[in-house]
Each structure stands twice: as C-alpha cells, then as structure tokens.
C-alpha positions as CSV (number, residue, x, y, z in Angstrom):
1,X,-36.1,38.6,14.6
2,X,-36.4,37.3,18.2
3,X,-33.8,39.8,19.5
4,X,-35.5,42.6,17.7
5,X,-38.8,41.6,19.2
6,X,-37.3,41.4,22.7
7,X,-35.6,44.7,22.3
8,X,-38.7,46.5,21.1
9,X,-40.7,45.1,24.0
10,X,-38.1,46.2,26.5
11,X,-38.0,49.7,25.0
12,X,-41.8,49.9,25.0
13,X,-42.0,48.7,28.6
14,X,-39.4,51.2,29.8
15,X,-41.1,54.1,27.9
16,X,-44.5,53.0,29.2
17,X,-43.2,53.1,32.8
18,X,-41.5,56.5,32.3
19,X,-44.6,58.0,30.8
20,X,-47.1,56.2,33.0
21,X,-49.0,55.3,29.9
22,X,-49.0,52.4,27.5
23,X,-46.5,52.5,24.6
24,X,-46.4,49.6,22.2
25,X,-43.5,48.4,20.1
26,X,-45.4,49.4,17.0
27,X,-45.7,52.9,18.2
28,X,-42.0,53.1,18.8
29,X,-41.3,51.9,15.3
30,X,-43.7,54.4,13.8
31,X,-42.2,57.3,15.8
32,X,-38.5,56.5,15.7
33,X,-38.0,54.0,12.9
34,X,-37.4,50.3,12.7
35,X,-34.6,48.4,14.4
36,X,-32.2,46.3,12.3
37,X,-30.4,43.8,14.5
38,X,-28.6,42.0,11.7
39,X,-25.2,43.5,10.9
40,X,-24.8,41.4,7.8
41,X,-27.6,43.3,6.0
42,X,-27.6,46.9,5.0
43,X,-29.6,49.2,7.2
44,X,-32.5,50.8,5.3
45,X,-32.8,54.6,5.4
46,X,-34.7,55.7,8.5
47,X,-33.9,52.5,10.5
48,X,-31.6,52.2,13.4
49,X,-28.9,49.5,13.8
50,X,-27.9,49.5,17.5
51,X,-24.7,47.8,18.4
52,X,-24.9,45.4,21.3
53,X,-22.4,45.3,24.2
54,X,-22.0,42.5,26.8
55,X,-22.3,43.6,30.4
56,X,-22.7,41.6,33.6
57,X,-26.5,42.0,33.5
58,X,-26.9,41.0,29.9
59,X,-26.8,42.4,26.4
60,X,-27.1,46.1,26.4
61,X,-28.2,48.3,23.4
62,X,-27.6,52.0,23.7
63,X,-29.2,54.8,21.6
64,X,-27.8,58.3,21.4
65,X,-30.0,61.3,22.1
66,X,-32.6,61.9,19.4
67,X,-32.1,58.3,18.0
68,X,-34.8,56.9,20.4
69,X,-36.1,59.7,22.5
70,X,-35.6,63.3,23.2
71,X,-32.3,65.0,24.0
72,X,-33.5,65.5,27.6
73,X,-33.8,61.7,28.0
74,X,-30.1,61.3,27.3
75,X,-28.7,58.0,26.2
76,X,-31.4,55.3,26.1
77,X,-30.2,51.9,27.3
78,X,-32.1,48.7,27.1
79,X,-30.6,45.6,28.7
80,X,-31.8,42.1,27.7
81,X,-30.9,39.7,30.5
82,X,-28.9,36.7,29.5
83,X,-31.7,34.5,30.7
84,X,-33.8,35.9,27.9
85,X,-31.2,35.7,25.1
86,X,-29.1,32.7,26.1
87,X,-30.7,30.4,23.5
88,X,-30.1,33.1,20.8
89,X,-26.4,33.5,21.5
90,X,-23.7,31.5,19.6
91,X,-22.5,28.5,21.6
92,X,-19.0,29.9,21.9
93,X,-20.4,33.1,23.4
94,X,-22.4,31.1,25.9
95,X,-19.4,29.0,26.9
96,X,-17.1,32.1,27.2
97,X,-19.6,33.9,29.4
98,X,-20.1,30.8,31.5
99,X,-23.9,30.7,31.0
C-alpha cells in the first residue's frame, strides 16, 4: 500500500507539473484505473500492474503509451528514490544495493 501511495503521488506531481495544474492521485485512478503493486494477487480488470526496475536513481515504474497518458506523451516513467523506499525493500535487496 505504501509503494502504491508513493507511486500515485509521484505520477500526480509529474502530471501536475506537465499540465501546470493540480492533478490528484484520485483523479489519476479515476481516469486511468487503479494500480496494483502486489504481484502475488491477481490484477482486477481495469487496473494496471506496473513492473518495477532498479536503476541507479531508485525504483522506476514505466507505463506504455495509453496505459497512463496519451500516445503523444510516450512511455511514462516514475522514479521512486531509494531514500523514499529503502524501508519498504527486503533486507537482502538493501544489502545488495549497498543502501
């Protein structure tokens, strides 16, 4: 739940900046569908289940065109810095990353 919250906040902040208008996480869920961050549960119809990737800057979630924006926006990426998610990562991941 915490990663989902952080990801929606990041997506909303990025969209707000791009549009120069306030966009809330709730508005994103209403427009594009909910996010399911738990890969142990089935993804309900209409929800998105983005796959994370580890990059030097943090954990990145990428969305294909039309998944979370228009085609013209291209691939939407949201990076959650390690400083924000460190406590949510498994201990072996933290150790391996040297965090």
